C-alpha positions as CSV (number, residue, x, y, z in Angstrom):
1,M,-6.9,-136.8,-61.1
2,S,-10.2,-135.9,-62.7
3,G,-10.3,-132.2,-61.7
4,P,-11.3,-130.1,-58.7
5,V,-14.5,-130.5,-56.8
6,S,-16.9,-127.8,-58.0
7,G,-18.2,-126.9,-54.6
8,P,-19.0,-128.3,-51.2
9,V,-21.4,-131.3,-51.2
10,S,-22.7,-130.4,-47.8
11,G,-22.3,-127.9,-45.0
12,P,-19.5,-128.1,-42.5
13,D,-21.5,-130.5,-40.3
14,G,-23.6,-132.1,-43.0
15,P,-23.8,-135.8,-43.6
16,G,-22.1,-135.6,-47.0
17,L,-18.9,-134.1,-45.5
18,D,-17.2,-137.5,-45.0
19,A,-18.0,-138.5,-48.5
20,E,-16.8,-135.1,-49.9
21,F,-13.5,-135.5,-47.9
22,D,-13.0,-139.0,-49.2
23,L,-13.6,-137.8,-52.8
24,V,-11.1,-135.0,-52.5
25,M,-8.5,-137.2,-50.9
26,A,-9.0,-139.9,-53.6
27,R,-8.7,-137.3,-56.4
28,A,-5.5,-136.0,-54.9
29,G,-4.2,-139.5,-54.3
30,L,-3.6,-138.9,-50.6
31,P,-4.1,-141.8,-48.2
32,V,-5.4,-140.8,-44.8
33,P,-4.5,-143.2,-41.9
34,A,-7.6,-144.3,-40.0
35,D,-6.4,-142.8,-36.7
36,W,-6.0,-139.4,-38.4
37,R,-9.3,-139.4,-40.3
38,A,-11.5,-137.8,-37.7
39,G,-9.1,-134.9,-37.2
40,A,-8.5,-134.5,-40.9
41,V,-12.2,-134.4,-41.7
42,A,-12.7,-131.7,-38.9
43,S,-9.8,-129.7,-40.3
44,Y,-11.3,-130.0,-43.8
45,A,-14.6,-128.7,-42.6
46,E,-12.9,-125.7,-41.0
47,L,-10.9,-125.1,-44.2
48,M,-14.1,-125.1,-46.3
49,A,-15.8,-122.7,-43.9
50,L,-12.7,-120.3,-44.1
51,T,-12.6,-120.6,-47.9
52,A,-16.2,-119.5,-48.1
53,L,-15.4,-116.4,-46.0
54,L,-12.4,-115.5,-48.1
55,R,-14.0,-116.0,-51.5
56,P,-17.7,-115.1,-51.6
57,A,-19.6,-116.4,-54.6
58,D,-20.1,-112.9,-56.0
59,R,-16.4,-112.0,-56.0
60,P,-14.3,-113.0,-59.1
61,V,-11.1,-114.9,-58.6
62,G,-9.2,-111.9,-60.1
63,S,-10.1,-109.6,-57.3
64,E,-8.1,-111.6,-54.8
65,P,-4.8,-109.8,-53.9
66,S,-2.8,-112.9,-54.5
67,A,-4.0,-112.9,-58.1
68,V,-3.4,-109.2,-58.8
69,Y,0.0,-107.7,-59.6
70,R,1.4,-104.6,-61.3
71,M,4.6,-104.3,-63.2
72,R,6.7,-101.2,-63.5
73,E,7.2,-99.7,-66.9
74,G,10.7,-99.8,-68.2
75,G,13.5,-102.2,-67.5
76,D,13.9,-101.7,-63.7
77,V,15.7,-104.5,-62.1
78,G,16.0,-105.0,-58.4
79,T,13.9,-103.8,-55.5
80,S,14.7,-100.1,-55.2
81,D,12.0,-97.6,-56.1
82,G,14.4,-95.0,-57.1
């Protein structure tokens, strides 16, 4: 695998979407059966649109809740807050 795609090649309905999908699947080493391809490309387009909503270009990755955590001071073990 040569690394992640830096960004969408085209919009969700653009002509480059099929090529972008093929590139991503090839990089991941995932074969897509011909009879599944149309649905997979449509799902990929929806995923890319959702990703754009979740991570605007002006927001750093570190501001995402999944990437932020806090650790308690001391040696607390377990889940109690007391």
